[in-house]
Biopython code that builds the backbone (N, CA, C, O; Angstrom):
import numpy as np
from Bio.PDB.StructureBuilder import StructureBuilder

atoms = [
    (1, "MET", "N", (4.240, 7.062, 9.588)),
    (1, "MET", "CA", (2.882, 7.840, 9.545)),
    (1, "MET", "C", (3.169, 9.499, 8.428)),
    (1, "MET", "O", (2.397, 10.287, 7.882)),
    (2, "ALA", "N", (4.237, 9.422, 8.500)),
    (2, "ALA", "CA", (4.938, 10.531, 7.747)),
    (2, "ALA", "C", (4.356, 10.646, 6.276)),
    (2, "ALA", "O", (3.740, 11.557, 5.724)),
    (3, "LEU", "N", (4.792, 9.330, 5.816)),
    (3, "LEU", "CA", (4.818, 9.156, 4.546)),
    (3, "LEU", "C", (2.764, 9.655, 4.177)),
    (3, "LEU", "O", (2.426, 10.594, 3.456)),
    (4, "LEU", "N", (1.917, 8.836, 4.816)),
    (4, "LEU", "CA", (0.425, 9.247, 5.157)),
    (4, "LEU", "C", (0.090, 10.767, 5.396)),
    (4, "LEU", "O", (-0.655, 11.494, 4.738)),
    (5, "ASP", "N", (0.777, 11.029, 6.418)),
    (5, "ASP", "CA", (0.247, 12.321, 6.479)),
    (5, "ASP", "C", (0.688, 13.625, 5.287)),
    (5, "ASP", "O", (-0.075, 14.515, 4.912)),
    (6, "ALA", "N", (2.356, 13.392, 4.780)),
    (6, "ALA", "CA", (2.339, 13.886, 3.485)),
    (6, "ALA", "C", (1.442, 13.429, 2.335)),
    (6, "ALA", "O", (1.249, 14.062, 1.297)),
    (7, "ARG", "N", (1.038, 12.512, 2.588)),
    (7, "ARG", "CA", (-0.055, 12.212, 1.206)),
    (7, "ARG", "C", (-1.172, 13.112, 1.387)),
    (7, "ARG", "O", (-1.868, 13.462, 0.435)),
    (8, "HIS", "N", (-1.435, 13.629, 2.965)),
    (8, "HIS", "CA", (-2.856, 14.638, 2.623)),
    (8, "HIS", "C", (-2.534, 16.096, 2.681)),
    (8, "HIS", "O", (-3.359, 17.009, 2.714)),
    (9, "GLY", "N", (-0.856, 16.232, 2.690)),
    (9, "GLY", "CA", (-0.509, 17.644, 2.820)),
    (9, "GLY", "C", (-0.473, 17.959, 4.145)),
    (9, "GLY", "O", (-0.449, 19.181, 4.290)),
    (10, "ILE", "N", (-0.458, 17.318, 5.231)),
    (10, "ILE", "CA", (-0.095, 17.942, 6.368)),
    (10, "ILE", "C", (1.522, 18.099, 6.435)),
    (10, "ILE", "O", (2.304, 17.304, 5.914)),
    (11, "GLN", "N", (1.878, 19.232, 7.148)),
    (11, "GLN", "CA", (3.110, 19.131, 7.210)),
    (11, "GLN", "C", (3.456, 19.827, 8.577)),
    (11, "GLN", "O", (2.663, 20.722, 8.871)),
    (12, "TYR", "N", (4.287, 19.644, 9.311)),
    (12, "TYR", "CA", (4.579, 19.655, 10.709)),
    (12, "TYR", "C", (5.704, 20.602, 10.847)),
    (12, "TYR", "O", (6.790, 20.228, 10.406)),
    (13, "GLU", "N", (5.597, 22.005, 11.500)),
    (13, "GLU", "CA", (6.211, 22.803, 11.303)),
    (13, "GLU", "C", (7.583, 22.580, 12.017)),
    (13, "GLU", "O", (7.603, 22.177, 13.180)),
    (14, "GLY", "N", (8.429, 22.772, 11.503)),
    (14, "GLY", "CA", (10.274, 22.749, 12.511)),
    (14, "GLY", "C", (10.549, 21.622, 12.403)),
    (14, "GLY", "O", (11.630, 21.274, 12.878)),
    (15, "GLU", "N", (9.546, 20.441, 11.629)),
    (15, "GLU", "CA", (9.870, 19.118, 11.957)),
    (15, "GLU", "C", (10.494, 18.719, 10.498)),
    (15, "GLU", "O", (9.815, 19.214, 9.598)),
    (16, "THR", "N", (11.401, 18.096, 10.111)),
    (16, "THR", "CA", (11.159, 17.560, 8.998)),
    (16, "THR", "C", (11.135, 15.443, 8.610)),
    (16, "THR", "O", (12.065, 14.636, 8.609)),
    (17, "PRO", "N", (10.108, 15.315, 8.427)),
    (17, "PRO", "CA", (9.903, 13.539, 8.902)),
    (17, "PRO", "C", (10.961, 13.133, 8.041)),
    (17, "PRO", "O", (11.424, 13.671, 7.035)),
    (18, "GLU", "N", (11.269, 12.013, 8.670)),
    (18, "GLU", "CA", (12.253, 11.088, 7.814)),
    (18, "GLU", "C", (11.604, 10.223, 6.851)),
    (18, "GLU", "O", (10.508, 9.664, 6.899)),
    (19, "PRO", "N", (12.761, 10.232, 5.721)),
    (19, "PRO", "CA", (12.035, 9.539, 4.397)),
    (19, "PRO", "C", (11.633, 7.997, 4.738)),
    (19, "PRO", "O", (12.265, 7.083, 5.267)),
    (20, "PRO", "N", (10.343, 8.093, 4.222)),
    (20, "PRO", "CA", (9.990, 6.494, 4.110)),
    (20, "PRO", "C", (10.641, 5.109, 4.516)),
    (20, "PRO", "O", (11.719, 5.138, 3.921)),
    (21, "SER", "N", (10.589, 4.220, 5.031)),
    (21, "SER", "CA", (11.817, 3.040, 4.537)),
    (21, "SER", "C", (11.116, 2.443, 3.330)),
    (21, "SER", "O", (10.002, 2.707, 2.879)),
    (22, "PRO", "N", (12.218, 1.397, 2.828)),
    (22, "PRO", "CA", (11.758, 0.756, 1.845)),
    (22, "PRO", "C", (10.667, -0.194, 1.697)),
    (22, "PRO", "O", (10.222, -0.620, 0.631)),
    (23, "ASP", "N", (10.240, -0.515, 2.999)),
    (23, "ASP", "CA", (9.445, -1.134, 3.305)),
    (23, "ASP", "C", (7.818, -0.819, 3.775)),
    (23, "ASP", "O", (6.765, -1.427, 3.968)),
    (24, "SER", "N", (8.251, 0.246, 3.806)),
    (24, "SER", "CA", (7.082, 1.260, 3.663)),
    (24, "SER", "C", (6.563, 1.442, 2.643)),
    (24, "SER", "O", (5.346, 1.276, 2.551)),
    (25, "LEU", "N", (7.287, 1.820, 1.612)),
    (25, "LEU", "CA", (7.198, 2.339, 0.090)),
    (25, "LEU", "C", (6.571, 0.854, -0.667)),
    (25, "LEU", "O", (5.627, 0.791, -1.454)),
    (26, "THR", "N", (7.310, -0.134, -0.218)),
    (26, "THR", "CA", (6.323, -1.173, -0.941)),
    (26, "THR", "C", (5.176, -1.943, -0.468)),
    (26, "THR", "O", (4.756, -2.904, -1.112)),
    (27, "ALA", "N", (4.557, -1.488, 0.836)),
    (27, "ALA", "CA", (3.581, -1.849, 1.208)),
    (27, "ALA", "C", (2.474, -0.505, 0.623)),
    (27, "ALA", "O", (1.347, -0.677, 0.160)),
    (28, "TRP", "N", (3.134, 0.728, 0.795)),
    (28, "TRP", "CA", (1.960, 1.406, -0.069)),
    (28, "TRP", "C", (1.936, 1.329, -1.557)),
    (28, "TRP", "O", (1.093, 2.026, -2.122)),
    (29, "LYS", "N", (2.759, 0.563, -2.306)),
    (29, "LYS", "CA", (2.512, 0.463, -3.821)),
    (29, "LYS", "C", (1.698, -0.798, -3.710)),
    (29, "LYS", "O", (0.829, -1.049, -4.544)),
    (30, "ALA", "N", (2.009, -1.745, -2.512)),
    (30, "ALA", "CA", (0.926, -2.639, -2.488)),
    (30, "ALA", "C", (-0.641, -2.105, -2.149)),
    (30, "ALA", "O", (-1.570, -2.890, -2.337)),
    (31, "TRP", "N", (-0.891, -0.812, -1.669)),
    (31, "TRP", "CA", (-1.959, -0.939, -1.309)),
    (31, "TRP", "C", (-2.661, 0.138, -2.448)),
    (31, "TRP", "O", (-3.875, 0.326, -2.527)),
    (32, "LEU", "N", (-1.675, 0.772, -3.272)),
    (32, "LEU", "CA", (-2.239, 1.227, -4.216)),
    (32, "LEU", "C", (-2.664, 0.161, -5.680)),
    (32, "LEU", "O", (-3.477, 0.504, -6.539)),
    (33, "MET", "N", (-1.991, -0.999, -5.682)),
    (33, "MET", "CA", (-2.402, -2.200, -6.263)),
    (33, "MET", "C", (-4.024, -2.998, -5.672)),
    (33, "MET", "O", (-4.940, -3.426, -6.374)),
    (34, "LEU", "N", (-3.940, -2.982, -4.546)),
    (34, "LEU", "CA", (-5.551, -3.502, -3.848)),
    (34, "LEU", "C", (-6.553, -2.716, -3.425)),
    (34, "LEU", "O", (-7.661, -3.067, -3.020)),
    (35, "SER", "N", (-6.062, -1.517, -3.550)),
    (35, "SER", "CA", (-7.224, -0.808, -2.837)),
    (35, "SER", "C", (-8.444, -0.560, -3.889)),
    (35, "SER", "O", (-8.115, -0.392, -5.063)),
    (36, "ASN", "N", (-9.749, -0.527, -3.575)),
    (36, "ASN", "CA", (-10.840, -0.736, -4.231)),
    (36, "ASN", "C", (-11.182, 0.971, -4.223)),
    (36, "ASN", "O", (-12.089, 1.241, -5.011)),
    (37, "GLY", "N", (-10.858, 1.667, -3.791)),
    (37, "GLY", "CA", (-10.948, 3.492, -3.832)),
    (37, "GLY", "C", (-12.275, 3.723, -3.063)),
    (37, "GLY", "O", (-12.990, 4.724, -3.011)),
    (38, "MET", "N", (-12.390, 2.568, -2.512)),
    (38, "MET", "CA", (-14.124, 2.879, -1.560)),
    (38, "MET", "C", (-13.332, 2.604, -0.149)),
    (38, "MET", "O", (-13.968, 3.146, 0.755)),
    (39, "GLY", "N", (-12.060, 1.889, 0.385)),
    (39, "GLY", "CA", (-11.909, 1.925, 1.688)),
    (39, "GLY", "C", (-11.732, 0.508, 1.947)),
    (39, "GLY", "O", (-11.573, 0.090, 3.093)),
    (40, "ALA", "N", (-11.761, -0.517, 0.564)),
    (40, "ALA", "CA", (-11.892, -1.656, 0.905)),
    (40, "ALA", "C", (-10.425, -2.135, 0.311)),
    (40, "ALA", "O", (-9.896, -1.427, -0.546)),
    (41, "VAL", "N", (-9.650, -3.557, 0.850)),
    (41, "VAL", "CA", (-8.683, -4.040, 0.142)),
    (41, "VAL", "C", (-9.332, -5.277, -0.337)),
    (41, "VAL", "O", (-10.337, -5.681, 0.248)),
    (42, "ASP", "N", (-8.625, -6.207, -1.816)),
    (42, "ASP", "CA", (-8.887, -7.079, -2.176)),
    (42, "ASP", "C", (-7.623, -8.077, -1.544)),
    (42, "ASP", "O", (-6.489, -8.293, -1.972)),
    (43, "TRP", "N", (-8.292, -8.538, -0.432)),
    (43, "TRP", "CA", (-7.567, -9.406, 0.142)),
    (43, "TRP", "C", (-7.002, -10.513, -0.432)),
    (43, "TRP", "O", (-5.838, -10.886, -0.285)),
    (44, "ALA", "N", (-7.892, -11.048, -1.117)),
    (44, "ALA", "CA", (-7.294, -12.018, -2.101)),
    (44, "ALA", "C", (-6.324, -11.958, -3.141)),
    (44, "ALA", "O", (-6.130, -12.869, -3.946)),
    (45, "GLY", "N", (-5.852, -11.115, -3.120)),
    (45, "GLY", "CA", (-4.906, -10.602, -4.099)),
    (45, "GLY", "C", (-3.270, -10.506, -3.202)),
    (45, "GLY", "O", (-2.185, -10.810, -3.698)),
    (46, "VAL", "N", (-3.434, -10.156, -2.229)),
    (46, "VAL", "CA", (-2.386, -9.777, -1.666)),
    (46, "VAL", "C", (-1.007, -11.129, -1.818)),
    (46, "VAL", "O", (0.200, -10.889, -1.843)),
    (47, "GLU", "N", (-1.440, -12.045, -1.871)),
    (47, "GLU", "CA", (-0.309, -13.122, -2.273)),
    (47, "GLU", "C", (0.704, -12.615, -3.456)),
    (47, "GLU", "O", (1.881, -12.256, -3.452)),
    (48, "PRO", "N", (-0.323, -12.756, -4.498)),
    (48, "PRO", "CA", (0.023, -12.148, -5.548)),
    (48, "PRO", "C", (0.803, -10.971, -5.883)),
    (48, "PRO", "O", (1.750, -11.010, -6.668)),
    (49, "VAL", "N", (0.364, -9.817, -5.226)),
    (49, "VAL", "CA", (0.600, -8.484, -5.106)),
    (49, "VAL", "C", (1.955, -8.501, -4.015)),
    (49, "VAL", "O", (2.828, -7.653, -4.199)),
    (50, "ALA", "N", (2.082, -9.358, -3.030)),
    (50, "ALA", "CA", (3.477, -9.257, -2.328)),
    (50, "ALA", "C", (4.694, -10.153, -3.252)),
    (50, "ALA", "O", (5.865, -9.784, -3.352)),
    (51, "ALA", "N", (4.123, -11.388, -3.880)),
    (51, "ALA", "CA", (5.232, -12.150, -4.583)),
    (51, "ALA", "C", (5.834, -11.278, -5.739)),
    (51, "ALA", "O", (7.034, -11.336, -6.005)),
    (52, "LEU", "N", (4.946, -10.455, -6.427)),
    (52, "LEU", "CA", (5.233, -9.434, -7.234)),
    (52, "LEU", "C", (6.393, -8.482, -7.133)),
    (52, "LEU", "O", (7.432, -8.372, -7.785)),
    (53, "LEU", "N", (5.798, -7.711, -5.929)),
    (53, "LEU", "CA", (6.948, -6.625, -5.505)),
    (53, "LEU", "C", (8.062, -7.576, -4.345)),
    (53, "LEU", "O", (8.600, -6.817, -3.539)),
    (54, "GLY", "N", (8.338, -8.632, -4.222)),
    (54, "GLY", "CA", (9.501, -9.290, -4.136)),
    (54, "GLY", "C", (9.408, -9.275, -2.595)),
    (54, "GLY", "O", (10.478, -9.184, -1.994)),
    (55, "VAL", "N", (8.334, -9.348, -1.920)),
    (55, "VAL", "CA", (7.929, -9.737, -0.186)),
    (55, "VAL", "C", (8.168, -10.894, 0.211)),
    (55, "VAL", "O", (7.299, -11.689, -0.148)),
    (56, "PRO", "N", (9.431, -11.573, 1.131)),
    (56, "PRO", "CA", (9.876, -12.710, 1.406)),
    (56, "PRO", "C", (8.562, -13.220, 1.827)),
    (56, "PRO", "O", (7.592, -12.464, 1.761)),
    (57, "ASP", "N", (8.432, -14.430, 2.253)),
    (57, "ASP", "CA", (7.692, -15.361, 2.879)),
    (57, "ASP", "C", (7.648, -15.173, 4.360)),
    (57, "ASP", "O", (6.748, -15.544, 5.114)),
    (58, "ALA", "N", (8.889, -14.463, 4.707)),
    (58, "ALA", "CA", (9.056, -14.247, 6.135)),
    (58, "ALA", "C", (8.893, -13.172, 6.540)),
    (58, "ALA", "O", (9.146, -12.961, 7.726)),
    (59, "GLY", "N", (8.435, -12.159, 5.737)),
    (59, "GLY", "CA", (8.179, -10.677, 6.081)),
    (59, "GLY", "C", (6.917, -10.606, 5.574)),
    (59, "GLY", "O", (6.642, -9.516, 5.071)),
    (60, "LEU", "N", (5.774, -11.727, 5.547)),
    (60, "LEU", "CA", (4.506, -11.462, 5.013)),
    (60, "LEU", "C", (4.029, -10.672, 6.092)),
    (60, "LEU", "O", (3.696, -9.513, 5.843)),
    (61, "GLU", "N", (3.919, -11.216, 7.536)),
    (61, "GLU", "CA", (3.136, -11.005, 8.421)),
    (61, "GLU", "C", (3.209, -9.461, 8.533)),
    (61, "GLU", "O", (2.185, -8.780, 8.595)),
    (62, "LEU", "N", (4.759, -8.802, 8.561)),
    (62, "LEU", "CA", (4.951, -7.360, 8.862)),
    (62, "LEU", "C", (4.330, -6.537, 7.479)),
    (62, "LEU", "O", (3.794, -5.429, 7.486)),
    (63, "PHE", "N", (4.543, -7.320, 6.439)),
    (63, "PHE", "CA", (4.015, -6.362, 4.979)),
    (63, "PHE", "C", (2.065, -6.402, 5.394)),
    (63, "PHE", "O", (1.461, -5.416, 4.971)),
    (64, "LEU", "N", (1.324, -7.321, 6.050)),
    (64, "LEU", "CA", (0.150, -7.527, 6.465)),
    (64, "LEU", "C", (0.010, -6.367, 7.312)),
    (64, "LEU", "O", (-0.759, -5.453, 7.017)),
    (65, "HIS", "N", (0.659, -6.368, 8.259)),
    (65, "HIS", "CA", (0.524, -5.103, 9.559)),
    (65, "HIS", "C", (0.880, -3.512, 8.712)),
    (65, "HIS", "O", (0.317, -2.422, 8.809)),
    (66, "ARG", "N", (1.693, -3.825, 8.135)),
    (66, "ARG", "CA", (1.714, -1.923, 7.024)),
    (66, "ARG", "C", (0.971, -2.126, 6.411)),
    (66, "ARG", "O", (0.861, -1.023, 5.875)),
    (67, "LEU", "N", (0.121, -2.825, 5.893)),
    (67, "LEU", "CA", (-1.575, -2.629, 4.934)),
    (67, "LEU", "C", (-2.284, -2.499, 5.836)),
    (67, "LEU", "O", (-3.342, -2.054, 5.389)),
    (68, "LEU", "N", (-2.350, -2.645, 7.050)),
    (68, "LEU", "CA", (-3.261, -2.488, 8.065)),
    (68, "LEU", "C", (-3.193, -1.100, 8.815)),
    (68, "LEU", "O", (-4.122, -0.501, 9.358)),
    (69, "ILE", "N", (-1.651, -0.676, 8.696)),
    (69, "ILE", "CA", (-1.855, 0.733, 9.248)),
    (69, "ILE", "C", (-2.481, 1.805, 7.938)),
    (69, "ILE", "O", (-3.180, 2.817, 7.994)),
    (70, "ILE", "N", (-2.037, 1.258, 7.094)),
    (70, "ILE", "CA", (-2.287, 2.289, 6.090)),
    (70, "ILE", "C", (-4.306, 1.969, 5.883)),
    (70, "ILE", "O", (-4.854, 3.024, 5.564)),
    (71, "LYS", "N", (-4.773, 1.415, 5.946)),
    (71, "LYS", "CA", (-5.513, 1.043, 5.802)),
    (71, "LYS", "C", (-6.941, 1.606, 6.871)),
    (71, "LYS", "O", (-8.151, 1.768, 6.713)),
    (72, "THR", "N", (-6.112, 1.739, 7.798)),
    (72, "THR", "CA", (-6.781, 2.349, 9.069)),
    (72, "THR", "C", (-6.371, 3.862, 9.632)),
    (72, "THR", "O", (-6.897, 4.318, 10.647)),
    (73, "TYR", "N", (-5.464, 4.523, 8.933)),
    (73, "TYR", "CA", (-5.101, 5.478, 9.315)),
    (73, "TYR", "C", (-6.154, 6.620, 8.706)),
    (73, "TYR", "O", (-6.763, 6.745, 7.644)),
    (74, "ARG", "N", (-6.044, 7.399, 9.959)),
    (74, "ARG", "CA", (-7.237, 8.822, 9.921)),
    (74, "ARG", "C", (-6.250, 9.903, 9.703)),
    (74, "ARG", "O", (-5.112, 9.454, 9.840)),
    (75, "LYS", "N", (-6.267, 11.042, 9.443)),
    (75, "LYS", "CA", (-5.605, 12.582, 9.398)),
    (75, "LYS", "C", (-6.052, 12.952, 11.114)),
    (75, "LYS", "O", (-7.001, 12.661, 11.843)),
    (76, "PRO", "N", (-5.023, 13.602, 11.226)),
    (76, "PRO", "CA", (-5.345, 14.123, 12.672)),
    (76, "PRO", "C", (-6.742, 14.960, 12.624)),
    (76, "PRO", "O", (-7.045, 15.668, 11.663)),
    (77, "GLY", "N", (-7.405, 14.822, 13.568)),
    (77, "GLY", "CA", (-8.848, 15.479, 13.464)),
    (77, "GLY", "C", (-10.198, 14.855, 12.758)),
    (77, "GLY", "O", (-11.278, 15.402, 12.537)),
    (78, "GLU", "N", (-9.799, 13.651, 12.509)),
    (78, "GLU", "CA", (-10.533, 12.823, 11.529)),
    (78, "GLU", "C", (-10.758, 11.814, 12.494)),
    (78, "GLU", "O", (-9.874, 11.176, 13.066)),
    (79, "THR", "N", (-11.953, 11.699, 12.647)),
    (79, "THR", "CA", (-12.862, 10.801, 13.417)),
    (79, "THR", "C", (-13.440, 9.479, 12.545)),
    (79, "THR", "O", (-14.198, 8.670, 13.080)),
]
sb = StructureBuilder()
sb.init_structure("model")
sb.init_model(0)
sb.init_chain("A")
sb.init_seg("    ")
for serial, (resi, resn, name, xyz) in enumerate(atoms, 1):
    if name == "N":
        sb.init_residue(resn, " ", resi, " ")
    sb.init_atom(name, np.array(xyz, "f"), 0.0, 1.0, " ", f" {name:<3s}", serial, name[0])
structure = sb.get_structure()
Protein backbone atom coordinates (compact mmCIF):
# COMPACT_ATOMS: atom_id res chain seq x y z
CA MET A 1 0.00 0.00 0.00
CA ALA A 2 2.92 2.36 0.60
CA LEU A 3 3.62 2.36 -3.14
CA LEU A 4 0.03 3.37 -3.86
CA ASP A 5 -0.05 5.98 -1.08
CA ALA A 6 3.21 7.52 -2.29
CA ARG A 7 1.77 7.75 -5.79
CA HIS A 8 -0.97 9.99 -4.37
CA GLY A 9 1.49 12.11 -2.37
CA ILE A 10 0.49 10.69 1.00
CA GLN A 11 3.27 10.67 3.57
CA TYR A 12 3.06 9.32 7.08
CA GLU A 13 4.88 11.43 9.62
CA GLY A 14 7.61 9.60 11.47
CA GLU A 15 7.31 6.49 9.34
CA THR A 16 9.59 5.45 6.56
CA PRO A 17 7.64 3.19 4.24
CA GLU A 18 9.39 0.03 3.23
CA PRO A 19 10.48 -0.08 -0.40
CA PRO A 20 8.12 -1.97 -2.71
CA SER A 21 8.95 -5.58 -3.43
CA PRO A 22 9.98 -6.61 -6.95
CA ASP A 23 6.64 -8.43 -7.29
CA SER A 24 4.75 -5.24 -6.38
CA LEU A 25 6.74 -3.25 -8.93
CA THR A 26 6.01 -5.88 -11.58
CA ALA A 27 2.28 -5.65 -10.80
CA TRP A 28 2.48 -1.86 -10.98
CA LYS A 29 4.16 -2.03 -14.40
CA ALA A 30 1.46 -4.44 -15.56
CA TRP A 31 -1.24 -2.10 -14.24
CA LEU A 32 0.23 0.76 -16.25
CA MET A 33 0.17 -1.44 -19.37
CA LEU A 34 -3.33 -2.84 -18.82
CA SER A 35 -5.21 0.14 -17.41
CA ASN A 36 -7.46 2.02 -19.82
CA GLY A 37 -7.33 5.27 -17.81
CA MET A 38 -10.93 5.05 -16.60
CA GLY A 39 -10.40 2.53 -13.80
CA ALA A 40 -10.91 -0.54 -15.97
CA VAL A 41 -8.38 -3.19 -16.90
CA ASP A 42 -7.97 -4.99 -20.20
CA TRP A 43 -8.12 -8.44 -18.62
CA ALA A 44 -7.60 -10.13 -22.00
CA GLY A 45 -4.07 -8.76 -22.00
CA VAL A 46 -3.07 -10.14 -18.59
CA GLU A 47 -1.43 -13.32 -19.87
CA PRO A 48 0.70 -11.65 -22.57
CA VAL A 49 1.76 -8.87 -20.16
CA ALA A 50 2.58 -11.43 -17.45
CA ALA A 51 4.72 -13.34 -19.96
CA LEU A 52 6.41 -10.12 -21.10
CA LEU A 53 7.26 -9.21 -17.50
CA GLY A 54 8.51 -12.71 -16.70
CA VAL A 55 5.78 -13.77 -14.27
CA PRO A 56 5.97 -17.57 -13.93
CA ASP A 57 2.77 -19.61 -14.33
CA ALA A 58 3.01 -20.62 -10.68
CA GLY A 59 2.95 -16.96 -9.65
CA LEU A 60 0.03 -15.89 -11.85
CA GLU A 61 -2.57 -16.11 -9.07
CA LEU A 62 -0.55 -13.83 -6.77
CA PHE A 63 0.10 -11.51 -9.72
CA LEU A 64 -3.67 -11.24 -10.35
CA HIS A 65 -4.25 -10.64 -6.64
CA ARG A 66 -1.78 -7.73 -6.70
CA LEU A 67 -3.52 -6.26 -9.76
CA LEU A 68 -6.87 -6.44 -7.95
CA ILE A 69 -5.37 -4.67 -4.92
CA ILE A 70 -4.15 -1.87 -7.19
CA LYS A 71 -7.51 -1.70 -8.99
CA THR A 72 -9.60 -1.50 -5.81
CA TYR A 73 -7.27 0.79 -3.84
CA ARG A 74 -8.74 4.07 -2.59
CA LYS A 75 -6.86 6.90 -0.93
CA PRO A 76 -7.51 7.23 2.81
CA GLY A 77 -10.72 9.18 3.30
CA GLU A 78 -11.96 8.43 -0.21
CA THR A 79 -15.01 6.22 -0.61
